[in-house]
N, C-alpha and C positions, 0 to 999 in steps of 0.2 A: 503494501501500498503506500502509492510514495502520497508523501503532507504537500500542503502552499505554501509559501515562503511567512508563510505567521505562526505558521506552525513552525518552522526550522529552526536553526539554532549557530548551524555551521554551514558554508557552499566555501565548497574545494575547487581551481583555476587554477589550469594550463594554459597558457595563452599566450600563442606564437609572435611576435610584432616581424613584420619583417624593416630596416626602413634605410633607403639611398642614400649617403651623409651626399650635403650639401653647403657647411660646416665648417671649416680643417682648422680652425682655431677651440670649435668647442659643440656639441649638435648635444643637445639633451637630447635621450628618448625617453618620452614619458610615459607609463602605463594610461593607455587611452580605454580603459576601462572605468567611469566613474565610479566614485564607493556611493551605496546606498541607506541615505536619513539613517540616522538611527544604530547603528554597524561598522566592525573594525576591521578592517584589513589590516592583515596580518604574513608577510611574503614567505616565504621557506626555503630557504636555497635561489636563490631569481640565476639566470643564468645570460650571457651574453658569449657573445663569437663575430669579427669579426674573419668576412670568412674572401678577402682580399689581400689585401696590402694591413701592417700591420701599426696600430696608433701608437701613441706618446703613451699616453692617456687611459683610463676602465676607473671611473668611483660609481656606488651605488647611490645610494642619500631618500631619504622619503621631505616631500614636498610638492609642490611643482615649477609652471619652467619661470614661475615672480621670485621664486624662494624655496632656498634647500635644503637643507640641515645631512648634512653628506656619512656617512658612516662609513667604507671600504673604496680601501685605493688598490692598483693594482699597476707595478707599471712597469711599462716600458715591453707588455701582450703581444705573441708569437701571434701572427696573420695565422688563423681558424684551428684556435687551437678554446674548447668552453672555458667560461670562465666562472664560481658559480659561488654567490657570496653565501660566505661559511660562517653566519650569524642569522635570529630571523628576527625582522623591524619589522614595528609596527604603525599602523597610518590613521589617524583618524579626522572624522572633515570633508574638508577641501583637498586633505594630504592626500600623496598615492606616490606608485614607485617615479623612480627617474633614475636613469642610467646617464652618467656623462660623457663623452666621447671624445676628449683628445687627443688636436696633432694626426687626422685619419685625415685618407688621401679624398677628395674630392670625386662624389662615382663609387663613393666602396659601400660596399653589400656588410651591414651588420641583422644577429636577427636578436631576438632581442625571447629568453621563453619566461615571463611571471609566471611566478609559482607561489603560491599559496594553497592564500582561504581568505574569508570572509564572516566575520560569528557577532550576531547579534550583542548589544550594548546593555548587561544592563540593567536596571535602576534601582540605585539603595535605598 
């Protein structure tokens, strides 16, 4: 028997996002899935891979296009290698996951897999 959204406490996700780099200084890749009001998003080991050439740096944050709180960094990542965020990070309200790609080449292809779950915020 399936539950409707009002009865559900947790929704798992694995979403692939493909991006072609347009900014060679810093390209922000933002999780495109909006967060449901009254819910919290938990990122459990999202990953990033640049298919074409190696960037100068990858960073992971929670936040949005305007403001980020950076959590982890991978300096000098190699091309076509999957880099996974090592910790679990929580986002609420207007925040979602953000990857920063520094020093990539215009036209390079990036694959991000957003992995985790959304959970209902319980009122205390």
